[in-house]
Structures are given as C-alpha cells and as structure tokens.
C-alpha positions as CSV (number, residue, x, y, z in Angstrom):
1,M,-65.4,-18.5,-128.1
2,L,-68.2,-16.4,-129.6
3,L,-67.5,-13.5,-127.3
4,D,-63.8,-13.4,-128.4
5,R,-64.8,-13.4,-132.1
6,M,-67.3,-10.6,-131.4
7,V,-64.8,-8.3,-129.6
8,K,-61.4,-9.4,-131.1
9,P,-60.0,-6.3,-132.9
10,P,-58.0,-6.8,-136.1
11,G,-54.4,-5.8,-136.5
12,Q,-53.5,-2.1,-136.1
13,A,-57.0,-1.3,-134.9
14,G,-56.5,-3.7,-132.0
15,A,-53.2,-2.0,-131.1
16,D,-54.8,1.5,-131.3
17,T,-57.7,0.3,-129.1
18,K,-55.3,-1.1,-126.5
19,A,-53.4,2.2,-126.4
20,R,-56.6,4.1,-125.9
21,I,-57.6,1.9,-123.0
22,L,-54.2,2.4,-121.4
23,D,-54.4,6.2,-121.9
24,A,-57.9,6.2,-120.4
25,A,-56.9,4.0,-117.4
26,D,-54.0,6.3,-116.7
27,A,-56.3,9.3,-116.7
28,V,-58.9,7.7,-114.4
29,F,-56.2,6.2,-112.1
30,T,-54.6,9.7,-111.7
31,R,-57.9,11.2,-110.8
32,R,-59.4,8.5,-108.6
33,G,-56.6,6.2,-107.6
34,I,-56.6,2.6,-108.6
35,D,-58.9,1.5,-105.8
36,G,-61.5,4.2,-106.7
37,A,-61.4,3.6,-110.4
38,R,-64.2,1.7,-112.2
39,M,-63.7,-0.4,-115.3
40,Q,-66.9,1.1,-116.8
41,E,-65.5,4.6,-116.5
42,I,-62.3,3.5,-118.2
43,A,-64.3,1.8,-121.0
44,D,-66.4,5.0,-121.5
45,R,-63.3,7.2,-121.6
46,A,-61.6,4.9,-124.1
47,R,-64.8,4.8,-126.2
48,V,-65.0,1.0,-126.1
49,N,-67.6,-1.4,-124.7
50,K,-66.8,-3.3,-121.5
51,A,-66.5,-6.6,-123.4
52,L,-63.7,-5.2,-125.5
53,L,-62.0,-3.8,-122.4
54,H,-62.0,-7.2,-120.7
55,Y,-60.8,-8.8,-123.9
56,H,-57.6,-6.8,-123.6
57,F,-57.4,-6.7,-119.8
58,R,-59.2,-9.3,-117.7
59,S,-59.1,-7.3,-114.5
60,K,-58.3,-3.9,-113.1
61,D,-55.1,-5.3,-111.5
62,E,-54.0,-6.5,-114.9
63,L,-54.8,-3.2,-116.5
64,A,-53.0,-1.3,-113.7
65,R,-49.9,-3.5,-114.2
66,A,-49.9,-2.8,-117.9
67,V,-50.2,1.0,-117.3
68,W,-47.3,0.9,-114.8
69,L,-45.0,-1.2,-117.1
70,R,-45.7,1.2,-120.0
71,I,-44.8,4.3,-117.9
72,A,-41.7,2.6,-116.4
73,A,-40.6,1.4,-119.8
74,S,-40.8,4.9,-121.2
75,L,-38.9,6.5,-118.2
76,L,-36.1,3.9,-117.7
77,P,-34.3,4.5,-121.0
78,Q,-34.1,8.2,-120.2
79,I,-32.7,7.4,-116.7
80,F,-30.2,4.9,-118.0
81,E,-29.0,7.3,-120.7
82,T,-28.6,10.1,-118.2
83,M,-26.8,8.0,-115.6
84,T,-24.4,6.3,-118.0
85,S,-23.4,9.4,-119.8
86,D,-20.2,11.3,-119.3
87,A,-22.0,14.3,-117.7
88,A,-20.8,15.5,-114.3
89,L,-22.4,13.9,-111.3
90,D,-24.1,17.2,-110.3
91,G,-25.7,17.4,-113.8
92,K,-26.9,13.8,-113.4
93,I,-28.6,14.7,-110.2
94,D,-30.4,17.7,-111.8
95,Q,-31.6,15.6,-114.7
96,F,-32.7,12.6,-112.6
97,V,-34.7,14.7,-110.2
98,D,-36.4,16.7,-112.9
99,A,-37.3,13.6,-115.0
100,Y,-38.6,11.6,-112.0
101,L,-40.6,14.3,-110.4
102,T,-42.1,15.4,-113.7
103,R,-43.3,11.8,-114.4
104,L,-44.6,11.2,-110.9
105,Q,-46.6,14.5,-111.0
106,R,-48.3,13.2,-114.1
107,H,-48.9,9.8,-112.6
108,P,-49.1,10.3,-108.8
109,Y,-50.7,7.0,-108.1
110,I,-47.8,5.0,-109.4
111,P,-45.4,4.9,-106.3
112,T,-48.1,3.5,-104.0
113,Y,-49.2,1.0,-106.6
114,I,-45.7,-0.2,-107.3
115,L,-44.7,-0.7,-103.7
116,G,-47.8,-2.6,-102.9
117,E,-47.7,-4.8,-106.1
118,I,-44.0,-5.6,-105.7
119,A,-44.5,-6.7,-102.1
120,R,-47.2,-9.1,-103.3
121,R,-45.8,-10.0,-106.7
122,P,-42.0,-9.8,-106.8
123,E,-42.1,-11.3,-110.3
124,L,-43.1,-7.9,-111.6
125,V,-39.6,-6.7,-111.1
126,S,-38.4,-9.4,-113.5
127,A,-41.0,-8.2,-116.0
128,L,-39.9,-4.6,-115.7
129,F,-36.2,-5.4,-116.2
130,S,-36.7,-7.7,-119.2
131,S,-35.9,-6.9,-122.8
132,G,-32.4,-5.7,-122.0
133,R,-33.3,-3.2,-119.3
134,G,-31.6,-5.4,-116.7
135,A,-28.3,-5.2,-118.6
136,A,-28.8,-1.4,-119.0
137,A,-29.3,-1.1,-115.2
138,R,-26.0,-3.0,-114.6
139,R,-24.2,-0.7,-117.0
140,M,-25.6,2.3,-115.2
141,V,-24.3,1.0,-111.8
142,R,-20.8,0.2,-113.3
143,K,-20.6,3.7,-114.7
144,L,-21.6,5.3,-111.5
145,R,-19.1,3.2,-109.5
146,E,-16.3,4.4,-111.8
147,Q,-17.4,8.0,-111.7
148,I,-18.0,8.1,-108.0
149,A,-14.6,6.5,-107.3
150,E,-12.9,9.1,-109.5
151,E,-14.7,11.9,-107.7
152,I,-13.8,10.5,-104.3
153,G,-10.2,10.0,-105.4
154,K,-10.0,13.7,-106.3
155,G,-11.5,14.7,-103.0
156,R,-14.5,16.3,-104.6
157,I,-17.1,14.2,-102.8
158,A,-17.3,12.2,-99.5
159,P,-17.1,8.4,-99.7
160,V,-20.3,6.8,-100.9
161,T,-21.2,3.7,-102.9
162,A,-23.0,3.8,-106.2
163,E,-25.8,1.7,-104.7
164,Q,-26.3,4.1,-101.8
165,F,-26.2,7.0,-104.1
166,M,-28.9,5.6,-106.4
167,A,-31.1,4.4,-103.5
168,T,-30.9,7.9,-101.9
169,L,-31.6,9.7,-105.2
170,L,-34.6,7.4,-106.0
171,G,-36.0,7.4,-102.5
172,A,-35.9,11.2,-102.3
173,C,-38.0,11.5,-105.4
174,V,-40.5,8.6,-104.7
175,F,-41.1,8.9,-101.0
176,P,-43.2,12.1,-101.1
177,F,-45.7,10.5,-103.5
178,A,-45.7,7.1,-101.8
179,A,-46.3,8.7,-98.4
180,R,-48.4,11.6,-99.6
181,P,-51.1,11.4,-96.9
182,L,-48.5,11.2,-94.1
183,I,-46.5,14.1,-95.4
184,A,-49.5,16.2,-96.1
185,A,-50.8,15.6,-92.5
186,A,-47.5,16.1,-90.8
187,L,-46.7,19.3,-92.7
188,G,-50.2,20.7,-92.9
189,I,-50.3,20.6,-96.7
190,G,-53.7,20.5,-98.4
191,P,-54.4,18.7,-101.7
192,R,-54.0,21.9,-103.7
193,A,-50.8,22.9,-101.9
194,F,-49.1,19.5,-102.5
195,G,-48.4,20.5,-106.2
196,G,-46.6,23.6,-105.0
197,F,-44.6,21.5,-102.5
198,I,-43.4,19.2,-105.3
199,E,-42.5,22.2,-107.5
200,R,-40.3,23.6,-104.7
201,R,-38.8,20.2,-104.1
202,R,-37.9,20.0,-107.8
203,K,-35.8,23.2,-107.4
204,E,-34.4,22.6,-103.9
205,L,-33.8,18.8,-103.8
206,P,-30.8,18.7,-106.3
207,A,-28.9,21.3,-104.3
208,F,-29.7,19.5,-101.0
209,L,-28.4,16.2,-102.5
210,K,-25.2,17.8,-103.8
211,R,-24.4,19.4,-100.4
212,G,-24.8,15.9,-98.9
213,L,-22.0,14.6,-101.2
214,R,-19.5,17.3,-100.3
215,P,-16.5,16.1,-98.3
C-alpha cells in the first residue's frame, strides 16, 4: 500500500522509532491512564506523525499491550534470578518487594490494565511466558519448594506451599495499585499522599510478611 511505503521506517531507524513510541506511550499512560490517553498526544510526544504511529501499532489497545509486555519482560528476569538464587528467604522477600513496588510506582496504570486484559484475553499470559520465561517460572517454583521445605523442616517457618507464598507476595505488592481508588477512599488517602503510603509500604511490608511466616 502507498501509505505503508510512505511511513515504513528502514532498519535501525524503525526500531528507534518504535522504542520512542513505547516510551512516549508509557509516559502518557502513567499520567492519564490508558482510557484517558490519546494517540495524538503519544504521537506528538514521540515526535512522529499519526500515520507512522499507526503503522507500528494499529490501536491504543495494541500499543498498551506492547508497553505492558516490554515492562514485564524487563522485570521478570530480575524476579526469576532473585527467587532462584541461594539467598535466604527473608532476603528474597526484601528484594522482591523493593523491585516490584519500584516498578509499579513508575508504571502505576499497569496492574489495572493487566487484570482487565487478562480477563478478556487469557492468551496474553502465553505471550508473556514465551521465549523461555515459562521454563524460568517453573524453575523458580521448584527452587522455592525446596527452600521452603528445608525451612519448614528446620522449624524456622510455618508450613506453607511455594504457590501460596508467591501468590501472597505478589498480591501484597500489586493490590494497592490495582485497587488504588478503593484503598484511597477507605483510608482517606489523597492523590499526593498515596506515594508516601507506598514508600511506607516498601519499608513495612517485608517485615510484615516475614512475621507471617514465623512458626
């Protein structure tokens, strides 16, 4: 098509343009949320025309999925490495909470988007756990099973499965962002105070989780 020939970027220039669009979309989504974002604003921020934006991403939903997959792909290797290491369980909790809350503070729209999209499009989970990430997740669970069983055997922690441990750890990090309006209303936290709430949670949550594991 003529339009494709007009907007199709060559080689590395195309990759750089796509990266700029993803960066711009992330910035706009963070400020306005995905529903409130406009493709024209993203194009302007990325310094591309709208035709070129739509060449790379046909819709806002497609662009949002690409941003999410890029963020998740950058975070998951760090999480897998942390949780499959030989570090103590307490240290893993510290590192996981810090990494996850840091990333979600930078991209606060992600949890709500992920939950909504996965409910509508379960195939996104397969996309996320492709390219070896599924195998890495299984190695993580096996390592945690071994480590938790050893800690239980030595009487250091109460009985818990690796699956429940990871679900609790992940949920404790994600829920405040996914349910931000509810939490803010229930606790009387204004928009500016929410950041302080998360910073306190970053410091207090690891200790809270560790106490929950004690026998």
